[in-house]
PQR file of N, CA, C, O and H, with PARSE charges and radii, in Angstrom:
ATOM      1  N   MET A   1      10.187   1.673   8.882 -0.4000 1.5000
ATOM      2  CA  MET A   1       9.252   0.587   8.716 -0.0000 2.0000
ATOM      3  C   MET A   1       8.669   0.662   7.305  0.5500 1.7000
ATOM      4  O   MET A   1       8.545   1.742   6.728 -0.5500 1.4000
ATOM      5  N   LYS A   2       8.320  -0.477   6.773 -0.4000 1.5000
ATOM      6  CA  LYS A   2       7.739  -0.556   5.442 -0.0000 2.0000
ATOM      7  C   LYS A   2       6.252  -0.890   5.552  0.5500 1.7000
ATOM      8  O   LYS A   2       5.822  -1.546   6.501 -0.5500 1.4000
ATOM      9  H   LYS A   2       8.421  -1.354   7.241  0.4000 1.0000
ATOM     10  N   PHE A   3       5.476  -0.432   4.574 -0.4000 1.5000
ATOM     11  CA  PHE A   3       4.031  -0.615   4.609 -0.0000 2.0000
ATOM     12  C   PHE A   3       3.617  -2.079   4.740  0.5500 1.7000
ATOM     13  O   PHE A   3       2.744  -2.385   5.553 -0.5500 1.4000
ATOM     14  H   PHE A   3       5.826   0.101   3.803  0.4000 1.0000
ATOM     15  N   PRO A   4       4.213  -3.003   3.966 -0.5600 1.5000
ATOM     16  CA  PRO A   4       3.797  -4.402   4.131  0.2800 2.0000
ATOM     17  C   PRO A   4       3.971  -4.909   5.566  0.5500 1.7000
ATOM     18  O   PRO A   4       3.143  -5.675   6.058 -0.5500 1.4000
ATOM     19  N   GLU A   5       5.039  -4.483   6.230 -0.4000 1.5000
ATOM     20  CA  GLU A   5       5.252  -4.880   7.628 -0.0000 2.0000
ATOM     21  C   GLU A   5       4.167  -4.278   8.521  0.5500 1.7000
ATOM     22  O   GLU A   5       3.633  -4.950   9.403 -0.5500 1.4000
ATOM     23  H   GLU A   5       5.711  -3.860   5.829  0.4000 1.0000
ATOM     24  N   LEU A   6       3.851  -3.012   8.283 -0.4000 1.5000
ATOM     25  CA  LEU A   6       2.822  -2.332   9.064 -0.0000 2.0000
ATOM     26  C   LEU A   6       1.470  -3.011   8.887  0.5500 1.7000
ATOM     27  O   LEU A   6       0.740  -3.204   9.859 -0.5500 1.4000
ATOM     28  H   LEU A   6       4.285  -2.466   7.567  0.4000 1.0000
ATOM     29  N   LEU A   7       1.133  -3.372   7.659 -0.4000 1.5000
ATOM     30  CA  LEU A   7      -0.130  -4.047   7.380 -0.0000 2.0000
ATOM     31  C   LEU A   7      -0.178  -5.414   8.060  0.5500 1.7000
ATOM     32  O   LEU A   7      -1.196  -5.777   8.650 -0.5500 1.4000
ATOM     33  H   LEU A   7       1.726  -3.215   6.869  0.4000 1.0000
ATOM     34  N   LEU A   8       0.913  -6.170   7.982 -0.4000 1.5000
ATOM     35  CA  LEU A   8       0.942  -7.489   8.630 -0.0000 2.0000
ATOM     36  C   LEU A   8       0.812  -7.371  10.140  0.5500 1.7000
ATOM     37  O   LEU A   8       0.173  -8.208  10.777 -0.5500 1.4000
ATOM     38  H   LEU A   8       1.740  -5.875   7.503  0.4000 1.0000
ATOM     39  N   GLN A   9       1.418  -6.330  10.719 -0.4000 1.5000
ATOM     40  CA  GLN A   9       1.277  -6.112  12.162 -0.0000 2.0000
ATOM     41  C   GLN A   9      -0.178  -5.820  12.520  0.5500 1.7000
ATOM     42  O   GLN A   9      -0.691  -6.334  13.515 -0.5500 1.4000
ATOM     43  H   GLN A   9       1.937  -5.650  10.202  0.4000 1.0000
ATOM     44  N   ALA A  10      -0.839  -4.997  11.712 -0.4000 1.5000
ATOM     45  CA  ALA A  10      -2.241  -4.674  11.972 -0.0000 2.0000
ATOM     46  C   ALA A  10      -3.113  -5.919  11.862  0.5500 1.7000
ATOM     47  O   ALA A  10      -4.007  -6.130  12.681 -0.5500 1.4000
ATOM     48  H   ALA A  10      -0.423  -4.580  10.905  0.4000 1.0000
ATOM     49  N   ILE A  11      -2.856  -6.730  10.865 -0.4000 1.5000
ATOM     50  CA  ILE A  11      -3.618  -7.973  10.708 -0.0000 2.0000
ATOM     51  C   ILE A  11      -3.347  -8.894  11.888  0.5500 1.7000
ATOM     52  O   ILE A  11      -4.265  -9.533  12.403 -0.5500 1.4000
ATOM     53  H   ILE A  11      -2.130  -6.558  10.199  0.4000 1.0000
ATOM     54  N   GLY A  12      -2.091  -8.966  12.318 -0.4000 1.5000
ATOM     55  CA  GLY A  12      -1.729  -9.815  13.454 -0.0000 2.0000
ATOM     56  C   GLY A  12      -2.393  -9.385  14.751  0.5500 1.7000
ATOM     57  O   GLY A  12      -2.676 -10.219  15.612 -0.5500 1.4000
ATOM     58  H   GLY A  12      -1.346  -8.447  11.900  0.4000 1.0000
ATOM     59  N   ARG A  13      -2.646  -8.083  14.898 -0.4000 1.5000
ATOM     60  CA  ARG A  13      -3.304  -7.574  16.107 -0.0000 2.0000
ATOM     61  C   ARG A  13      -4.825  -7.666  16.023  0.5500 1.7000
ATOM     62  O   ARG A  13      -5.520  -7.468  17.019 -0.5500 1.4000
ATOM     63  H   ARG A  13      -2.417  -7.405  14.199  0.4000 1.0000
ATOM     64  N   SER A  14      -5.329  -7.961  14.853 -0.4000 1.5000
ATOM     65  CA  SER A  14      -6.787  -8.002  14.683 -0.0000 2.0000
ATOM     66  C   SER A  14      -7.367  -9.231  15.368  0.5500 1.7000
ATOM     67  O   SER A  14      -6.647 -10.114  15.834 -0.5500 1.4000
ATOM     68  H   SER A  14      -4.764  -8.121  14.043  0.4000 1.0000
ATOM     69  N   GLU A  15      -8.655  -9.251  15.409 -0.4000 1.5000
ATOM     70  CA  GLU A  15      -9.329 -10.390  16.023 -0.0000 2.0000
ATOM     71  C   GLU A  15      -9.731 -11.422  14.988  0.5500 1.7000
ATOM     72  O   GLU A  15     -10.540 -12.307  15.266 -0.5500 1.4000
ATOM     73  H   GLU A  15      -9.239  -8.533  15.031  0.4000 1.0000
ATOM     74  N   ILE A  16      -9.170 -11.309  13.800 -0.4000 1.5000
ATOM     75  CA  ILE A  16      -9.431 -12.295  12.765 -0.0000 2.0000
ATOM     76  C   ILE A  16      -8.728 -13.588  13.189  0.5500 1.7000
ATOM     77  O   ILE A  16      -7.528 -13.564  13.464 -0.5500 1.4000
ATOM     78  H   ILE A  16      -8.513 -10.589  13.574  0.4000 1.0000
ATOM     79  N   PRO A  17      -9.440 -14.705  13.249 -0.5600 1.5000
ATOM     80  CA  PRO A  17      -8.836 -15.945  13.749  0.2800 2.0000
ATOM     81  C   PRO A  17      -7.944 -16.635  12.706  0.5500 1.7000
ATOM     82  O   PRO A  17      -8.241 -17.742  12.256 -0.5500 1.4000
ATOM     83  N   LEU A  18      -6.853 -15.966  12.332 -0.4000 1.5000
ATOM     84  CA  LEU A  18      -5.947 -16.502  11.324 -0.0000 2.0000
ATOM     85  C   LEU A  18      -4.598 -16.907  11.901  0.5500 1.7000
ATOM     86  O   LEU A  18      -3.766 -17.471  11.190 -0.5500 1.4000
ATOM     87  H   LEU A  18      -6.612 -15.067  12.697  0.4000 1.0000
ATOM     88  N   ARG A  19      -4.380 -16.637  13.139 -0.4000 1.5000
ATOM     89  CA  ARG A  19      -3.041 -16.748  13.704 -0.0000 2.0000
ATOM     90  C   ARG A  19      -2.442 -18.144  13.618  0.5500 1.7000
ATOM     91  O   ARG A  19      -1.224 -18.295  13.707 -0.5500 1.4000
ATOM     92  H   ARG A  19      -5.056 -16.179  13.717  0.4000 1.0000
ATOM     93  N   PHE A  20      -3.262 -19.154  13.450 -0.4000 1.5000
ATOM     94  CA  PHE A  20      -2.745 -20.515  13.472 -0.0000 2.0000
ATOM     95  C   PHE A  20      -2.525 -21.093  12.083  0.5500 1.7000
ATOM     96  O   PHE A  20      -2.035 -22.214  11.949 -0.5500 1.4000
ATOM     97  H   PHE A  20      -4.252 -19.032  13.378  0.4000 1.0000
ATOM     98  N   GLU A  21      -2.876 -20.354  11.070 -0.4000 1.5000
ATOM     99  CA  GLU A  21      -2.698 -20.804   9.694 -0.0000 2.0000
ATOM    100  C   GLU A  21      -1.442 -20.170   9.110  0.5500 1.7000
ATOM    101  O   GLU A  21      -1.388 -18.946   8.991 -0.5500 1.4000
ATOM    102  H   GLU A  21      -3.273 -19.443  11.179  0.4000 1.0000
ATOM    103  N   PRO A  22      -0.434 -20.949   8.742 -0.5600 1.5000
ATOM    104  CA  PRO A  22       0.774 -20.374   8.152  0.2800 2.0000
ATOM    105  C   PRO A  22       0.447 -19.633   6.854  0.5500 1.7000
ATOM    106  O   PRO A  22      -0.230 -20.163   5.973 -0.5500 1.4000
ATOM    107  N   GLY A  23       0.937 -18.411   6.756 -0.4000 1.5000
ATOM    108  CA  GLY A  23       0.731 -17.614   5.551 -0.0000 2.0000
ATOM    109  C   GLY A  23      -0.614 -16.919   5.482  0.5500 1.7000
ATOM    110  O   GLY A  23      -0.908 -16.241   4.497 -0.5500 1.4000
ATOM    111  H   GLY A  23       1.487 -17.981   7.471  0.4000 1.0000
ATOM    112  N   ALA A  24      -1.438 -17.074   6.510 -0.4000 1.5000
ATOM    113  CA  ALA A  24      -2.771 -16.475   6.476 -0.0000 2.0000
ATOM    114  C   ALA A  24      -2.709 -14.951   6.485  0.5500 1.7000
ATOM    115  O   ALA A  24      -3.478 -14.299   5.780 -0.5500 1.4000
ATOM    116  H   ALA A  24      -1.199 -17.625   7.310  0.4000 1.0000
ATOM    117  N   ASP A  25      -1.806 -14.380   7.273 -0.4000 1.5000
ATOM    118  CA  ASP A  25      -1.686 -12.915   7.319 -0.0000 2.0000
ATOM    119  C   ASP A  25      -1.361 -12.362   5.941  0.5500 1.7000
ATOM    120  O   ASP A  25      -1.947 -11.368   5.511 -0.5500 1.4000
ATOM    121  H   ASP A  25      -1.181 -14.910   7.846  0.4000 1.0000
ATOM    122  N   GLU A  26      -0.430 -13.005   5.250 -0.4000 1.5000
ATOM    123  CA  GLU A  26      -0.042 -12.556   3.916 -0.0000 2.0000
ATOM    124  C   GLU A  26      -1.200 -12.722   2.936  0.5500 1.7000
ATOM    125  O   GLU A  26      -1.380 -11.897   2.040 -0.5500 1.4000
ATOM    126  H   GLU A  26       0.046 -13.812   5.600  0.4000 1.0000
ATOM    127  N   ALA A  27      -1.983 -13.787   3.104 -0.4000 1.5000
ATOM    128  CA  ALA A  27      -3.123 -14.024   2.225 -0.0000 2.0000
ATOM    129  C   ALA A  27      -4.184 -12.942   2.403  0.5500 1.7000
ATOM    130  O   ALA A  27      -4.845 -12.561   1.438 -0.5500 1.4000
ATOM    131  H   ALA A  27      -1.836 -14.457   3.831  0.4000 1.0000
ATOM    132  N   VAL A  28      -4.351 -12.449   3.616 -0.4000 1.5000
ATOM    133  CA  VAL A  28      -5.301 -11.366   3.872 -0.0000 2.0000
ATOM    134  C   VAL A  28      -4.730 -10.048   3.361  0.5500 1.7000
ATOM    135  O   VAL A  28      -5.470  -9.225   2.820 -0.5500 1.4000
ATOM    136  H   VAL A  28      -3.813 -12.759   4.400  0.4000 1.0000
ATOM    137  N   ALA A  29      -3.435  -9.837   3.524 -0.4000 1.5000
ATOM    138  CA  ALA A  29      -2.802  -8.577   3.130 -0.0000 2.0000
ATOM    139  C   ALA A  29      -2.797  -8.371   1.616  0.5500 1.7000
ATOM    140  O   ALA A  29      -2.902  -7.234   1.156 -0.5500 1.4000
ATOM    141  H   ALA A  29      -2.834 -10.505   3.964  0.4000 1.0000
ATOM    142  N   ALA A  30      -2.679  -9.425   0.846 -0.4000 1.5000
ATOM    143  CA  ALA A  30      -2.562  -9.296  -0.612 -0.0000 2.0000
ATOM    144  C   ALA A  30      -3.753  -8.574  -1.248  0.5500 1.7000
ATOM    145  O   ALA A  30      -3.525  -7.635  -2.010 -0.5500 1.4000
ATOM    146  H   ALA A  30      -2.594 -10.348   1.219  0.4000 1.0000
ATOM    147  N   PRO A  31      -5.004  -8.952  -0.984 -0.5600 1.5000
ATOM    148  CA  PRO A  31      -6.104  -8.225  -1.609  0.2800 2.0000
ATOM    149  C   PRO A  31      -6.265  -6.794  -1.084  0.5500 1.7000
ATOM    150  O   PRO A  31      -6.706  -5.907  -1.815 -0.5500 1.4000
ATOM    151  N   VAL A  32      -5.909  -6.577   0.177 -0.4000 1.5000
ATOM    152  CA  VAL A  32      -5.956  -5.221   0.726 -0.0000 2.0000
ATOM    153  C   VAL A  32      -4.950  -4.343  -0.003  0.5500 1.7000
ATOM    154  O   VAL A  32      -5.267  -3.221  -0.397 -0.5500 1.4000
ATOM    155  H   VAL A  32      -5.551  -7.298   0.771  0.4000 1.0000
ATOM    156  N   THR A  33      -3.741  -4.855  -0.180 -0.4000 1.5000
ATOM    157  CA  THR A  33      -2.701  -4.118  -0.890 -0.0000 2.0000
ATOM    158  C   THR A  33      -3.125  -3.822  -2.329  0.5500 1.7000
ATOM    159  O   THR A  33      -2.905  -2.717  -2.825 -0.5500 1.4000
ATOM    160  H   THR A  33      -3.484  -5.767   0.140  0.4000 1.0000
ATOM    161  N   GLU A  34      -3.729  -4.799  -2.995 -0.4000 1.5000
ATOM    162  CA  GLU A  34      -4.178  -4.601  -4.377 -0.0000 2.0000
ATOM    163  C   GLU A  34      -5.291  -3.555  -4.442  0.5500 1.7000
ATOM    164  O   GLU A  34      -5.321  -2.743  -5.366 -0.5500 1.4000
ATOM    165  H   GLU A  34      -3.907  -5.696  -2.592  0.4000 1.0000
ATOM    166  N   LEU A  35      -6.196  -3.568  -3.481 -0.4000 1.5000
ATOM    167  CA  LEU A  35      -7.253  -2.571  -3.421 -0.0000 2.0000
ATOM    168  C   LEU A  35      -6.662  -1.167  -3.278  0.5500 1.7000
ATOM    169  O   LEU A  35      -7.088  -0.241  -3.968 -0.5500 1.4000
ATOM    170  H   LEU A  35      -6.172  -4.228  -2.730  0.4000 1.0000
ATOM    171  N   ILE A  36      -5.691  -1.010  -2.395 -0.4000 1.5000
ATOM    172  CA  ILE A  36      -5.056   0.299  -2.195 -0.0000 2.0000
ATOM    173  C   ILE A  36      -4.330   0.722  -3.464  0.5500 1.7000
ATOM    174  O   ILE A  36      -4.376   1.895  -3.836 -0.5500 1.4000
ATOM    175  H   ILE A  36      -5.344  -1.763  -1.834  0.4000 1.0000
ATOM    176  N   ARG A  37      -3.655  -0.219  -4.140 -0.4000 1.5000
ATOM    177  CA  ARG A  37      -2.955   0.090  -5.399 -0.0000 2.0000
ATOM    178  C   ARG A  37      -3.935   0.628  -6.447  0.5500 1.7000
ATOM    179  O   ARG A  37      -3.666   1.642  -7.091 -0.5500 1.4000
ATOM    180  H   ARG A  37      -3.617  -1.171  -3.838  0.4000 1.0000
ATOM    181  N   ILE A  38      -5.063  -0.050  -6.613 -0.4000 1.5000
ATOM    182  CA  ILE A  38      -6.070   0.371  -7.593 -0.0000 2.0000
ATOM    183  C   ILE A  38      -6.633   1.741  -7.216  0.5500 1.7000
ATOM    184  O   ILE A  38      -6.836   2.591  -8.084 -0.5500 1.4000
ATOM    185  H   ILE A  38      -5.282  -0.874  -6.089  0.4000 1.0000
ATOM    186  N   TRP A  39      -6.883   1.954  -5.936 -0.4000 1.5000
ATOM    187  CA  TRP A  39      -7.410   3.230  -5.459 -0.0000 2.0000
ATOM    188  C   TRP A  39      -6.428   4.365  -5.760  0.5500 1.7000
ATOM    189  O   TRP A  39      -6.823   5.421  -6.253 -0.5500 1.4000
ATOM    190  H   TRP A  39      -6.718   1.264  -5.231  0.4000 1.0000
ATOM    191  N   LEU A  40      -5.147   4.139  -5.461 -0.4000 1.5000
ATOM    192  CA  LEU A  40      -4.140   5.176  -5.751 -0.0000 2.0000
ATOM    193  C   LEU A  40      -4.061   5.470  -7.239  0.5500 1.7000
ATOM    194  O   LEU A  40      -4.040   6.632  -7.644 -0.5500 1.4000
ATOM    195  H   LEU A  40      -4.826   3.280  -5.060  0.4000 1.0000
ATOM    196  N   LEU A  41      -4.018   4.425  -8.054 -0.4000 1.5000
ATOM    197  CA  LEU A  41      -3.903   4.622  -9.496 -0.0000 2.0000
ATOM    198  C   LEU A  41      -5.143   5.305 -10.079  0.5500 1.7000
ATOM    199  O   LEU A  41      -5.045   5.995 -11.093 -0.5500 1.4000
ATOM    200  H   LEU A  41      -4.035   3.481  -7.725  0.4000 1.0000
ATOM    201  N   SER A  42      -6.285   5.124  -9.462 -0.4000 1.5000
ATOM    202  CA  SER A  42      -7.497   5.784  -9.959 -0.0000 2.0000
ATOM    203  C   SER A  42      -7.435   7.291  -9.762  0.5500 1.7000
ATOM    204  O   SER A  42      -8.182   8.029 -10.405 -0.5500 1.4000
ATOM    205  H   SER A  42      -6.365   4.563  -8.638  0.4000 1.0000
ATOM    206  N   HIS A  43      -6.559   7.756  -8.885 -0.4000 1.5000
ATOM    207  CA  HIS A  43      -6.405   9.185  -8.631 -0.0000 2.0000
ATOM    208  C   HIS A  43      -5.246   9.806  -9.410  0.5500 1.7000
ATOM    209  O   HIS A  43      -4.998  11.007  -9.299 -0.5500 1.4000
ATOM    210  H   HIS A  43      -5.952   7.157  -8.363  0.4000 1.0000
ATOM    211  N   ALA A  44      -4.548   9.012 -10.181 -0.4000 1.5000
ATOM    212  CA  ALA A  44      -3.395   9.520 -10.939 -0.0000 2.0000
ATOM    213  C   ALA A  44      -3.879  10.244 -12.193  0.5500 1.7000
ATOM    214  O   ALA A  44      -4.717   9.718 -12.926 -0.5500 1.4000
ATOM    215  H   ALA A  44      -4.749   8.037 -10.271  0.4000 1.0000
ATOM    216  N   PRO A  45      -3.358  11.446 -12.446 -0.5600 1.5000
ATOM    217  CA  PRO A  45      -3.708  12.131 -13.687  0.2800 2.0000
ATOM    218  C   PRO A  45      -3.157  11.352 -14.881  0.5500 1.7000
ATOM    219  O   PRO A  45      -2.083  10.755 -14.800 -0.5500 1.4000
ATOM    220  N   VAL A  46      -3.888  11.365 -15.970 -0.4000 1.5000
ATOM    221  CA  VAL A  46      -3.470  10.631 -17.160 -0.0000 2.0000
ATOM    222  C   VAL A  46      -2.168  11.197 -17.711  0.5500 1.7000
ATOM    223  O   VAL A  46      -1.281  10.443 -18.110 -0.5500 1.4000
ATOM    224  H   VAL A  46      -4.760  11.851 -16.036  0.4000 1.0000
ATOM    225  N   SER A  47      -2.053  12.508 -17.733 -0.4000 1.5000
ATOM    226  CA  SER A  47      -0.817  13.152 -18.176 -0.0000 2.0000
ATOM    227  C   SER A  47      -0.552  14.359 -17.288  0.5500 1.7000
ATOM    228  O   SER A  47      -1.465  14.905 -16.670 -0.5500 1.4000
ATOM    229  H   SER A  47      -2.774  13.120 -17.409  0.4000 1.0000
ATOM    230  N   ALA A  48       0.690  14.758 -17.236 -0.4000 1.5000
ATOM    231  CA  ALA A  48       1.080  15.906 -16.405 -0.0000 2.0000
ATOM    232  C   ALA A  48       0.844  17.188 -17.204  0.5500 1.7000
ATOM    233  O   ALA A  48       1.767  17.737 -17.805 -0.5500 1.4000
ATOM    234  H   ALA A  48       1.432  14.315 -17.738  0.4000 1.0000
ATOM    235  N   GLN A  49      -0.407  17.657 -17.202 -0.4000 1.5000
ATOM    236  CA  GLN A  49      -0.742  18.865 -17.947 -0.0000 2.0000
ATOM    237  C   GLN A  49      -0.433  20.122 -17.163  0.5500 1.7000
ATOM    238  O   GLN A  49      -0.306  21.200 -17.743 -0.5500 1.4000
ATOM    239  H   GLN A  49      -1.157  17.211 -16.714  0.4000 1.0000
ATOM    240  N   SER A  50      -0.312  19.999 -15.867 -0.4000 1.5000
ATOM    241  CA  SER A  50       0.021  21.149 -15.033 -0.0000 2.0000
ATOM    242  C   SER A  50       1.072  20.729 -14.016  0.5500 1.7000
ATOM    243  O   SER A  50       1.381  19.547 -13.868 -0.5500 1.4000
ATOM    244  H   SER A  50      -0.415  19.123 -15.396  0.4000 1.0000
ATOM    245  N   GLU A  51       1.603  21.706 -13.332 -0.4000 1.5000
ATOM    246  CA  GLU A  51       2.613  21.415 -12.309 -0.0000 2.0000
ATOM    247  C   GLU A  51       2.005  20.561 -11.187  0.5500 1.7000
ATOM    248  O   GLU A  51       2.655  19.657 -10.664 -0.5500 1.4000
ATOM    249  H   GLU A  51       1.351  22.666 -13.453  0.4000 1.0000
ATOM    250  N   SER A  52       0.758  20.859 -10.829 -0.4000 1.5000
ATOM    251  CA  SER A  52       0.134  20.069  -9.760 -0.0000 2.0000
ATOM    252  C   SER A  52      -0.121  18.626 -10.203  0.5500 1.7000
ATOM    253  O   SER A  52      -0.045  17.707  -9.388 -0.5500 1.4000
ATOM    254  H   SER A  52       0.230  21.594 -11.254  0.4000 1.0000
ATOM    255  N   ASP A  53      -0.425  18.420 -11.501 -0.4000 1.5000
ATOM    256  CA  ASP A  53      -0.585  17.052 -12.007 -0.0000 2.0000
ATOM    257  C   ASP A  53       0.722  16.286 -11.882  0.5500 1.7000
ATOM    258  O   ASP A  53       0.719  15.115 -11.501 -0.5500 1.4000
ATOM    259  H   ASP A  53      -0.486  19.166 -12.164  0.4000 1.0000
ATOM    260  N   GLY A  54       1.827  16.925 -12.194 -0.4000 1.5000
ATOM    261  CA  GLY A  54       3.138  16.282 -12.056 -0.0000 2.0000
ATOM    262  C   GLY A  54       3.438  15.941 -10.612  0.5500 1.7000
ATOM    263  O   GLY A  54       3.989  14.880 -10.317 -0.5500 1.4000
ATOM    264  H   GLY A  54       1.830  17.876 -12.503  0.4000 1.0000
ATOM    265  N   GLY A  55       3.075  16.843  -9.710 -0.4000 1.5000
ATOM    266  CA  GLY A  55       3.267  16.595  -8.281 -0.0000 2.0000
ATOM    267  C   GLY A  55       2.413  15.447  -7.782  0.5500 1.7000
ATOM    268  O   GLY A  55       2.865  14.629  -6.981 -0.5500 1.4000
ATOM    269  H   GLY A  55       2.628  17.705  -9.950  0.4000 1.0000
ATOM    270  N   ARG A  56       1.168  15.388  -8.260 -0.4000 1.5000
ATOM    271  CA  ARG A  56       0.285  14.275  -7.875 -0.0000 2.0000
ATOM    272  C   ARG A  56       0.836  12.955  -8.362  0.5500 1.7000
ATOM    273  O   ARG A  56       0.840  11.967  -7.628 -0.5500 1.4000
ATOM    274  H   ARG A  56       0.801  16.054  -8.911  0.4000 1.0000
ATOM    275  N   ARG A  57       1.306  12.933  -9.611 -0.4000 1.5000
ATOM    276  CA  ARG A  57       1.874  11.696 -10.156 -0.0000 2.0000
ATOM    277  C   ARG A  57       3.091  11.257  -9.350  0.5500 1.7000
ATOM    278  O   ARG A  57       3.256  10.072  -9.063 -0.5500 1.4000
ATOM    279  H   ARG A  57       1.303  13.736 -10.207  0.4000 1.0000
ATOM    280  N   ALA A  58       3.945  12.216  -8.984 -0.4000 1.5000
ATOM    281  CA  ALA A  58       5.145  11.894  -8.198 -0.0000 2.0000
ATOM    282  C   ALA A  58       4.756  11.348  -6.825  0.5500 1.7000
ATOM    283  O   ALA A  58       5.344  10.376  -6.350 -0.5500 1.4000
ATOM    284  H   ALA A  58       3.811  13.179  -9.216  0.4000 1.0000
ATOM    285  N   LEU A  59       3.761  11.977  -6.186 -0.4000 1.5000
ATOM    286  CA  LEU A  59       3.318  11.509  -4.872 -0.0000 2.0000
ATOM    287  C   LEU A  59       2.740  10.104  -4.969  0.5500 1.7000
ATOM    288  O   LEU A  59       3.036   9.251  -4.133 -0.5500 1.4000
ATOM    289  H   LEU A  59       3.284  12.767  -6.572  0.4000 1.0000
ATOM    290  N   ILE A  60       1.928   9.861  -5.971 -0.4000 1.5000
ATOM    291  CA  ILE A  60       1.337   8.529  -6.140 -0.0000 2.0000
ATOM    292  C   ILE A  60       2.429   7.493  -6.367  0.5500 1.7000
ATOM    293  O   ILE A  60       2.333   6.378  -5.853 -0.5500 1.4000
ATOM    294  H   ILE A  60       1.688  10.554  -6.651  0.4000 1.0000
ATOM    295  N   GLN A  61       3.460   7.836  -7.125 -0.4000 1.5000
ATOM    296  CA  GLN A  61       4.565   6.899  -7.333 -0.0000 2.0000
ATOM    297  C   GLN A  61       5.274   6.591  -6.013  0.5500 1.7000
ATOM    298  O   GLN A  61       5.628   5.441  -5.754 -0.5500 1.4000
ATOM    299  H   GLN A  61       3.538   8.741  -7.543  0.4000 1.0000
ATOM    300  N   GLU A  62       5.481   7.610  -5.180 -0.4000 1.5000
ATOM    301  CA  GLU A  62       6.102   7.387  -3.868 -0.0000 2.0000
ATOM    302  C   GLU A  62       5.219   6.472  -3.017  0.5500 1.7000
ATOM    303  O   GLU A  62       5.717   5.552  -2.369 -0.5500 1.4000
ATOM    304  H   GLU A  62       5.193   8.544  -5.390  0.4000 1.0000
ATOM    305  N   LEU A  63       3.923   6.726  -3.020 -0.4000 1.5000
ATOM    306  CA  LEU A  63       3.008   5.898  -2.231 -0.0000 2.0000
ATOM    307  C   LEU A  63       2.978   4.460  -2.724  0.5500 1.7000
ATOM    308  O   LEU A  63       2.906   3.530  -1.921 -0.5500 1.4000
ATOM    309  H   LEU A  63       3.518   7.474  -3.546  0.4000 1.0000
ATOM    310  N   LEU A  64       3.033   4.269  -4.035 -0.4000 1.5000
ATOM    311  CA  LEU A  64       3.071   2.908  -4.586 -0.0000 2.0000
ATOM    312  C   LEU A  64       4.355   2.194  -4.176  0.5500 1.7000
ATOM    313  O   LEU A  64       4.335   0.995  -3.899 -0.5500 1.4000
ATOM    314  H   LEU A  64       3.091   5.024  -4.688  0.4000 1.0000
ATOM    315  N   GLN A  65       5.475   2.923  -4.137 -0.4000 1.5000
ATOM    316  CA  GLN A  65       6.734   2.324  -3.691 -0.0000 2.0000
ATOM    317  C   GLN A  65       6.644   1.924  -2.224  0.5500 1.7000
ATOM    318  O   GLN A  65       7.152   0.872  -1.836 -0.5500 1.4000
ATOM    319  H   GLN A  65       5.491   3.897  -4.362  0.4000 1.0000
ATOM    320  N   GLU A  66       6.003   2.753  -1.409 -0.4000 1.5000
ATOM    321  CA  GLU A  66       5.809   2.401  -0.004 -0.0000 2.0000
ATOM    322  C   GLU A  66       4.890   1.186   0.108  0.5500 1.7000
ATOM    323  O   GLU A  66       5.116   0.301   0.934 -0.5500 1.4000
ATOM    324  H   GLU A  66       5.590   3.607  -1.724  0.4000 1.0000
ATOM    325  N   LEU A  67       3.860   1.152  -0.723 -0.4000 1.5000
ATOM    326  CA  LEU A  67       2.893   0.061  -0.686 -0.0000 2.0000
ATOM    327  C   LEU A  67       3.555  -1.285  -0.982  0.5500 1.7000
ATOM    328  O   LEU A  67       3.247  -2.285  -0.334 -0.5500 1.4000
ATOM    329  H   LEU A  67       3.676   1.870  -1.394  0.4000 1.0000
ATOM    330  N   ASP A  68       4.456  -1.310  -1.954 -0.4000 1.5000
ATOM    331  CA  ASP A  68       5.093  -2.594  -2.303 -0.0000 2.0000
ATOM    332  C   ASP A  68       6.340  -2.885  -1.469  0.5500 1.7000
ATOM    333  O   ASP A  68       6.974  -3.926  -1.641 -0.5500 1.4000
ATOM    334  H   ASP A  68       4.706  -0.498  -2.480  0.4000 1.0000
ATOM    335  N   GLY A  69       6.689  -1.973  -0.571 -0.4000 1.5000
ATOM    336  CA  GLY A  69       7.808  -2.207   0.346 -0.0000 2.0000
ATOM    337  C   GLY A  69       9.166  -1.858  -0.204  0.5500 1.7000
ATOM    338  O   GLY A  69      10.177  -2.173   0.423 -0.5500 1.4000
ATOM    339  H   GLY A  69       6.173  -1.127  -0.431  0.4000 1.0000
ATOM    340  N   SER A  70       9.227  -1.213  -1.364 -0.4000 1.5000
ATOM    341  CA  SER A  70      10.525  -0.846  -1.902 -0.0000 2.0000
ATOM    342  C   SER A  70      11.018   0.494  -1.367  0.5500 1.7000
ATOM    343  O   SER A  70      12.121   0.933  -1.692 -0.5500 1.4000
ATOM    344  H   SER A  70       8.405  -0.957  -1.873  0.4000 1.0000
ATOM    345  N   ARG A  71      10.194   1.141  -0.543 -0.4000 1.5000
ATOM    346  CA  ARG A  71      10.547   2.425   0.056 -0.0000 2.0000
ATOM    347  C   ARG A  71      10.056   2.425   1.500  0.5500 1.7000
ATOM    348  O   ARG A  71       8.959   1.950   1.792 -0.5500 1.4000
ATOM    349  H   ARG A  71       9.298   0.784  -0.278  0.4000 1.0000
ATOM    350  N   GLU A  72      10.867   2.956   2.388 -0.4000 1.5000
ATOM    351  CA  GLU A  72      10.503   3.055   3.793 -0.0000 2.0000
ATOM    352  C   GLU A  72       9.384   4.074   3.979  0.5500 1.7000
ATOM    353  O   GLU A  72       9.295   5.045   3.227 -0.5500 1.4000
ATOM    354  H   GLU A  72      11.759   3.342   2.151  0.4000 1.0000
ATOM    355  N   LEU A  73       8.533   3.859   4.975 -0.4000 1.5000
ATOM    356  CA  LEU A  73       7.541   4.851   5.336 -0.0000 2.0000
ATOM    357  C   LEU A  73       8.234   6.038   6.003  0.5500 1.7000
ATOM    358  O   LEU A  73       9.238   5.849   6.690 -0.5500 1.4000
ATOM    359  H   LEU A  73       8.605   3.070   5.586  0.4000 1.0000
ATOM    360  N   PRO A  74       7.721   7.260   5.816 -0.5600 1.5000
ATOM    361  CA  PRO A  74       8.337   8.397   6.492  0.2800 2.0000
ATOM    362  C   PRO A  74       8.173   8.258   8.012  0.5500 1.7000
ATOM    363  O   PRO A  74       7.179   7.722   8.503 -0.5500 1.4000
ATOM    364  N   ALA A  75       9.137   8.739   8.707 -0.4000 1.5000
ATOM    365  CA  ALA A  75       9.105   8.630  10.185 -0.0000 2.0000
ATOM    366  C   ALA A  75       8.116   9.586  10.794  0.5500 1.7000
ATOM    367  O   ALA A  75       7.966   9.624  12.015 -0.5500 1.4000
ATOM    368  H   ALA A  75       9.944   9.174   8.309  0.4000 1.0000
TER
END
């Protein structure tokens, strides 16, 4: 499963009265996704000065790929 699908499912199960508006789920998901992207990037080290900084950068890149749907979520 990909993160965008998971987010849309969560929005679809919510009690937000959007179910009758075409594209409403995606409209709600877009700012949430952008918020998560900004949050992840705020935790990225500016440069890989240590091995752990490199690992953090790699993890954040994986999470960003999951966030945009270009990578499957781990099972």
